[in-house]
PyMOL CGO cylinders between C-alpha atoms (Angstrom):
from pymol import cmd
from pymol.cgo import CYLINDER

trace = [
    CYLINDER, 83.10, 107.98, 92.38, 84.88, 105.46, 92.47, 0.3, 1, 1, 1, 1, 1, 1,
    CYLINDER, 84.88, 105.46, 92.47, 87.15, 106.90, 94.30, 0.3, 1, 1, 1, 1, 1, 1,
    CYLINDER, 87.15, 106.90, 94.30, 84.87, 107.90, 97.80, 0.3, 1, 1, 1, 1, 1, 1,
    CYLINDER, 84.87, 107.90, 97.80, 84.10, 104.41, 96.87, 0.3, 1, 1, 1, 1, 1, 1,
    CYLINDER, 84.10, 104.41, 96.87, 87.48, 102.67, 97.24, 0.3, 1, 1, 1, 1, 1, 1,
    CYLINDER, 87.48, 102.67, 97.24, 88.51, 105.86, 100.54, 0.3, 1, 1, 1, 1, 1, 1,
    CYLINDER, 88.51, 105.86, 100.54, 85.48, 104.14, 102.43, 0.3, 1, 1, 1, 1, 1, 1,
    CYLINDER, 85.48, 104.14, 102.43, 86.74, 100.61, 102.33, 0.3, 1, 1, 1, 1, 1, 1,
    CYLINDER, 86.74, 100.61, 102.33, 89.50, 99.79, 105.11, 0.3, 1, 1, 1, 1, 1, 1,
    CYLINDER, 89.50, 99.79, 105.11, 92.16, 100.24, 101.95, 0.3, 1, 1, 1, 1, 1, 1,
    CYLINDER, 92.16, 100.24, 101.95, 91.11, 103.59, 101.76, 0.3, 1, 1, 1, 1, 1, 1,
    CYLINDER, 91.11, 103.59, 101.76, 91.63, 104.00, 105.22, 0.3, 1, 1, 1, 1, 1, 1,
    CYLINDER, 91.63, 104.00, 105.22, 94.64, 102.75, 105.94, 0.3, 1, 1, 1, 1, 1, 1,
    CYLINDER, 94.64, 102.75, 105.94, 95.51, 105.20, 102.96, 0.3, 1, 1, 1, 1, 1, 1,
    CYLINDER, 95.51, 105.20, 102.96, 94.27, 108.28, 104.29, 0.3, 1, 1, 1, 1, 1, 1,
    CYLINDER, 94.27, 108.28, 104.29, 96.28, 108.04, 107.87, 0.3, 1, 1, 1, 1, 1, 1,
    CYLINDER, 96.28, 108.04, 107.87, 99.55, 106.52, 106.61, 0.3, 1, 1, 1, 1, 1, 1,
    CYLINDER, 99.55, 106.52, 106.61, 99.15, 109.82, 103.91, 0.3, 1, 1, 1, 1, 1, 1,
    CYLINDER, 99.15, 109.82, 103.91, 98.14, 112.20, 107.63, 0.3, 1, 1, 1, 1, 1, 1,
    CYLINDER, 98.14, 112.20, 107.63, 101.78, 110.47, 108.93, 0.3, 1, 1, 1, 1, 1, 1,
    CYLINDER, 101.78, 110.47, 108.93, 103.50, 111.35, 105.95, 0.3, 1, 1, 1, 1, 1, 1,
    CYLINDER, 103.50, 111.35, 105.95, 102.59, 115.03, 105.52, 0.3, 1, 1, 1, 1, 1, 1,
    CYLINDER, 102.59, 115.03, 105.52, 103.53, 115.05, 109.77, 0.3, 1, 1, 1, 1, 1, 1,
    CYLINDER, 103.53, 115.05, 109.77, 106.67, 113.29, 109.12, 0.3, 1, 1, 1, 1, 1, 1,
    CYLINDER, 106.67, 113.29, 109.12, 107.73, 115.98, 105.90, 0.3, 1, 1, 1, 1, 1, 1,
    CYLINDER, 107.73, 115.98, 105.90, 105.97, 119.30, 107.73, 0.3, 1, 1, 1, 1, 1, 1,
    CYLINDER, 105.97, 119.30, 107.73, 108.27, 118.54, 110.77, 0.3, 1, 1, 1, 1, 1, 1,
    CYLINDER, 108.27, 118.54, 110.77, 111.63, 117.52, 109.37, 0.3, 1, 1, 1, 1, 1, 1,
    CYLINDER, 111.63, 117.52, 109.37, 111.22, 120.77, 107.22, 0.3, 1, 1, 1, 1, 1, 1,
    CYLINDER, 111.22, 120.77, 107.22, 110.30, 122.85, 110.33, 0.3, 1, 1, 1, 1, 1, 1,
    CYLINDER, 110.30, 122.85, 110.33, 109.82, 126.19, 110.44, 0.3, 1, 1, 1, 1, 1, 1,
    CYLINDER, 109.82, 126.19, 110.44, 106.17, 127.25, 108.76, 0.3, 1, 1, 1, 1, 1, 1,
    CYLINDER, 106.17, 127.25, 108.76, 105.63, 123.93, 107.04, 0.3, 1, 1, 1, 1, 1, 1,
    CYLINDER, 105.63, 123.93, 107.04, 104.90, 122.85, 110.52, 0.3, 1, 1, 1, 1, 1, 1,
    CYLINDER, 104.90, 122.85, 110.52, 101.41, 123.78, 109.26, 0.3, 1, 1, 1, 1, 1, 1,
    CYLINDER, 101.41, 123.78, 109.26, 101.58, 121.53, 106.85, 0.3, 1, 1, 1, 1, 1, 1,
    CYLINDER, 101.58, 121.53, 106.85, 102.01, 118.80, 109.91, 0.3, 1, 1, 1, 1, 1, 1,
    CYLINDER, 102.01, 118.80, 109.91, 99.05, 120.22, 111.59, 0.3, 1, 1, 1, 1, 1, 1,
    CYLINDER, 99.05, 120.22, 111.59, 97.15, 119.59, 108.22, 0.3, 1, 1, 1, 1, 1, 1,
    CYLINDER, 97.15, 119.59, 108.22, 97.97, 116.03, 108.07, 0.3, 1, 1, 1, 1, 1, 1,
    CYLINDER, 97.97, 116.03, 108.07, 96.03, 115.27, 111.99, 0.3, 1, 1, 1, 1, 1, 1,
    CYLINDER, 96.03, 115.27, 111.99, 92.97, 116.30, 109.39, 0.3, 1, 1, 1, 1, 1, 1,
    CYLINDER, 92.97, 116.30, 109.39, 93.10, 112.81, 106.97, 0.3, 1, 1, 1, 1, 1, 1,
    CYLINDER, 93.10, 112.81, 106.97, 93.84, 110.72, 110.55, 0.3, 1, 1, 1, 1, 1, 1,
    CYLINDER, 93.84, 110.72, 110.55, 91.12, 111.49, 112.00, 0.3, 1, 1, 1, 1, 1, 1,
    CYLINDER, 91.12, 111.49, 112.00, 89.10, 111.51, 108.74, 0.3, 1, 1, 1, 1, 1, 1,
    CYLINDER, 89.10, 111.51, 108.74, 90.49, 107.32, 108.66, 0.3, 1, 1, 1, 1, 1, 1,
    CYLINDER, 90.49, 107.32, 108.66, 90.08, 106.86, 112.25, 0.3, 1, 1, 1, 1, 1, 1,
    CYLINDER, 90.08, 106.86, 112.25, 86.78, 107.99, 112.09, 0.3, 1, 1, 1, 1, 1, 1,
    CYLINDER, 86.78, 107.99, 112.09, 85.49, 106.49, 108.44, 0.3, 1, 1, 1, 1, 1, 1,
    CYLINDER, 85.49, 106.49, 108.44, 84.73, 109.20, 107.06, 0.3, 1, 1, 1, 1, 1, 1,
    CYLINDER, 84.73, 109.20, 107.06, 85.63, 110.42, 103.89, 0.3, 1, 1, 1, 1, 1, 1,
    CYLINDER, 85.63, 110.42, 103.89, 85.76, 114.32, 103.71, 0.3, 1, 1, 1, 1, 1, 1,
    CYLINDER, 85.76, 114.32, 103.71, 85.59, 114.51, 99.96, 0.3, 1, 1, 1, 1, 1, 1,
    CYLINDER, 85.59, 114.51, 99.96, 82.28, 113.09, 99.41, 0.3, 1, 1, 1, 1, 1, 1,
    CYLINDER, 82.28, 113.09, 99.41, 79.94, 115.11, 99.74, 0.3, 1, 1, 1, 1, 1, 1,
    CYLINDER, 79.94, 115.11, 99.74, 82.22, 116.96, 96.46, 0.3, 1, 1, 1, 1, 1, 1,
    CYLINDER, 82.22, 116.96, 96.46, 80.19, 113.91, 94.77, 0.3, 1, 1, 1, 1, 1, 1,
    CYLINDER, 80.19, 113.91, 94.77, 76.89, 113.87, 96.24, 0.3, 1, 1, 1, 1, 1, 1,
    CYLINDER, 76.89, 113.87, 96.24, 77.91, 111.02, 97.78, 0.3, 1, 1, 1, 1, 1, 1,
    CYLINDER, 77.91, 111.02, 97.78, 77.11, 110.11, 101.92, 0.3, 1, 1, 1, 1, 1, 1,
    CYLINDER, 77.11, 110.11, 101.92, 80.17, 110.95, 104.12, 0.3, 1, 1, 1, 1, 1, 1,
    CYLINDER, 80.17, 110.95, 104.12, 80.67, 107.29, 106.00, 0.3, 1, 1, 1, 1, 1, 1,
    CYLINDER, 80.67, 107.29, 106.00, 79.77, 104.06, 103.89, 0.3, 1, 1, 1, 1, 1, 1,
    CYLINDER, 79.77, 104.06, 103.89, 76.32, 102.68, 104.50, 0.3, 1, 1, 1, 1, 1, 1,
    CYLINDER, 76.32, 102.68, 104.50, 77.14, 99.26, 103.17, 0.3, 1, 1, 1, 1, 1, 1,
    CYLINDER, 77.14, 99.26, 103.17, 78.90, 96.52, 104.74, 0.3, 1, 1, 1, 1, 1, 1,
    CYLINDER, 78.90, 96.52, 104.74, 81.61, 94.54, 102.50, 0.3, 1, 1, 1, 1, 1, 1,
]
cmd.load_cgo(trace, "trace")
């Protein structure tokens, strides 16, 4: 649950965007079938930009942080 709370903060959003960028870079560098990895890298980028944590429902938490810190 603490991980979900962290991912719903600004630090978590930046971490998801950075992770997505790293996945895209790795997929492009490796090429071939690894380009699928680059496509999957878009998911954490868009989730970070939208401010949602896609893992939150697994922990019975809301997708978006309802509290402002």
